[in-house]
N, C-alpha and C positions, 0 to 999 in steps of 0.2 A: 449467834456468835458465842463461842466458848473461850474464855480467857482472852487471849489476843489471837484467836484464829476464826475465820469464818468457816463454819461446818455446813451451812445450808444457804444458799442464795437462789432467789427466784429467777435470776437471769445472770448466769455466770459470765456471758459475754461482755456485759457491761463492766463488771470488775476487771475482766481481762483488758478491756479497752482503756480503762482509767490507768492501770499499771503501764501500758505502752505509751500513753500520752504524757505521763509524768516525767518529763525530761529535766535535765539540769538547768537550762535557760529559764523554764517556768519558776523553778524554786529560787533561782538567783534573783529574778525580778520581785518574787514576794519578800525575800530578805531585804533588798533594797527599799521596798516600799515601807516596811515597818522601821528600818533604820532612819529613813527620811522623817518619819513621823515622831520618833522618840529621841533620836540621837542628835540634839541640836545645841546643847550647852547654852540654854536660854539665859539671857541677860536683860532683864526688864522686858521690853517690848520687841527686841530683836534678837536674832541668833548669833552667837559668836563662832559658830562653825563655818569654816571657810567652804565655798562652793566647790573649791578644787580638792577638798579632801574626800578621797574615795576609798572603798575597801574591796579587797579581793577575798573570796571565800573558798575554803578548800574542805574536802571531805576528810573527816577524821577517822570515821569507821562506818562501814556499810555492811548491812546484813541481808542476804537474799535467801528466802526460804521456799521450799516446795513441800506441799502437804498432801498426804493420802489419807482420807477418812475411811475407817473400817466400821461396818455394822456390828461386827462381833468382837468385843474386847478380848474374849478368850482366844479366838483365833489370832489376833494381832499379837497378844502377849507371847504365844507360842512362836510366832514368826520373828518376833523382835529378839527373843532369846537365842533362836537359831542364827539371826544376823550377828549377834555380839560373839557368838562362838566363831563364826565362819570368817568375818571381816575385821577382826582385831589387829590383822598385820597390814592393813592398807597403808598405814602410817610409814611403813618402810620407804626409804628414799626413792627407790625405782618406781614403786606402786603409787604413792601420792603424787609424784611428779606426772604421771600420766592423767590424773584426775585434773590437775591445774595446766595440763599441756606446756609444761616447762621442763628444763633440764633438772635432774636430780640433785638435791642439796643434801649432803650427808650430814651436815651439823645442825640443821633446823628443821628436821623431819622426825615427827614422833607421834605416837598414839596414847591418848589417856581415857581410861573408863572411870566415870565419876557419877555420883548420884545428882539427879535433877528432879526436883519435885517427887522424892522417893523412888525414881525410876532411874535405871542405868542410862547413861549418855555416852556415846562412843564418839570421841572427839579426835581428829587428826590435824596435826600442824604441819605447815609448810611455809618456810621464811616469814614467819610471824603472821601469816594468814592461816585460817583453819577451816575445816568442813566437819560438821558433826551431824549425828543422827540420834534421835531419842523418841521414847514413847510418851507422848503428851496427852494427859488425861485418860490414858488407857485404851483409847481407839483411834488417836490421830498420830500417824507416822510423820514425823517433821525432819527433812534434811534441809541443813542450812549452811551456806557459805558465808564466812565472815572476813572482810577484806580489811586489813590494818596496814599493809605494806604494798599499795597499788603499783608502785614503780617496779617491784620484783615480778609483777605479773604483766607488765607492759601496758599498764593503765596510767592515766594523768590524774593528778590530784585536784585541780579546779572543779568546782562543783558543777560547771556547765558541761562536764563529761560524766554526769552521774548516770545516764542511761546505758552508757557502755559497761558499768558496773553491774547493771541488771541482766544484760545478755551474757556476760561473762559468768556471773554467779549462776544462772540458770543452767548454763552449759555444764558447769561443774557438778551441780546437783543431779542432773540427768545421767552423767557418767556413772556416779556413785549409785544411783537407783538402777542403772542397767546391770551393775554388779549383783545387787540384791535379787534381781530376777532369776538368777541362777540357783536360788535356794531350792532344795529338794522338797517338794510338797509332803512327800511321805514322812518326812521328819517333822512336820507340823502338826498333822491331824492323825487321830488314833484309828479312824476307819481306813479300810482298803481304798486306795485312790484309783484303782483300775476301773471302778464303776463309772468314773467321770469320762472315761475314754472309750467305753464300749458303745457301739450303736444300740439304740433302743427302738421299741416298736411304738407307732402312733395309735390313735383310736381305731384305725382300720387295720391294723396289724402289718403296717408297712414299715419297713426298716429305715431309720433315719440316723445318719452320722452324728456323733456327739460334737458339741461346740468346740472350736479350735481358735482361740484368740490369736494365734500366730498368723492367721489369715488376716489381711489388712481390712477386708470389707467387714468381717465379723467384729473386728475391734472398733470400727467407726459406728456400727450399728449399735452396740452396747454402750458406747461413749455417749451416743445421743439418747438412748433410753434411760440413761442414769441421771439425766437432767431434771431438776425438781419440778419443771412445769408439767411433765407428764404423770408425776405423782398425783398432782391435783386435778387435772383435767382429762387424764387418759389420752389416748391417741388412736388415729386411724393410719392405715398403711400409706394412704395418699400424703398424710401430713409428714410422715418419716421420709417419704420419697423426695420431698421439696428440700429436706435439710442434707440428705446424704446421696443425692442423685449422681454425684461424681463417682460413687464407689459401687453403684448397682445399675444393671441394665434396664430393669424394669421392676414393677411392684411384685411380680411374682417371686423374684429372687429374694425380695426382703421377707416375704411371707414364709418362704422355705427356711431362711435362717432363723426366723421367730419360732417355728415349729421346733428346732433343735432346743430352744430354750425351754419350752413347755414340757416337751418329752423327756428331756434330761431329768427334770425334776420328778416326773411320774416314774421313770426308771429307777431313780435313786430310792424312792419309797418302796417299790416292788422288791428291789435288792435286799432292803432292810427286812 
C-alpha cells in the first residue's frame, strides 16, 4: 500500500469482490449497531432514549476512484503532461455533460488546474459534482469522481443506495479514461514508435506480428499475465488456459500470442 492506494495485491479478485459486496444496507446496519451501543442517554441503570427514536442516514459526499499503476514514473509523467494539455477543455458544458450522462449545465460547468502534492491536478465540475485526474506519487494515475449533489445525477441520498454511487462513479471514470486512450504515443516517448508496430522474427527466423491490444483476446491475455501471482510463481500455458478459456480456442493460440510478447522485446533491442 502506498499512501491511500493499493499498488500490489496478491489476489485482485478479492478486493474487487469486497467493493461489490459493500452495499448501503450493510453500512446502514453497522451505523445502527454502534448507535444502539453508544447513543443511549444513560440515566443511572436505564436509558432515557425512547425505543421509537430512530435515525435516517444520508450520503454527504461520495468519492469513487479508478487507479492505473505505471512501472515507469518517467513515462507516466510524460503521459500526464500530455493529458493536461489535451483535456483541459473537458469542463466545457457540452463535454462534461457527456461524462456524467446528463444535459449540459452552462452555469455550473468548469475546469480547474491546481497543485496536489506538488503535482498538477485536472479537475472538472458539473452541478457541484466533480471528476479529477492527477499524478499520485509519480507513478499512479488516479481518476476520481466526487458526488456532492446526487439529485442532479438521478441518484438518491439515503445511504442504502450507496452502491448505485459506485456504479455511476465507475462509469464516469471509464468515460474519461477512454478519452485519455486517444493520446498520441509519439508525443510521449522520444524513441521512434514504429518499432512497436513492425513484425519481428522469432528464433527460427519466422515472421511474427507485433502485439495489438485492440484485439480483445490479447487484451485479456495481458490482463491475466499482469496479476501478481504470476510474478511470484510463474505460469504454464495450461494455467492460463483455465483463466482465459472464453477468449481462446486452445493452448496453441495462447502460445502464439505469448511469442509476440517475447519477440517484440528482442526486436526492440535489435532495432536499437
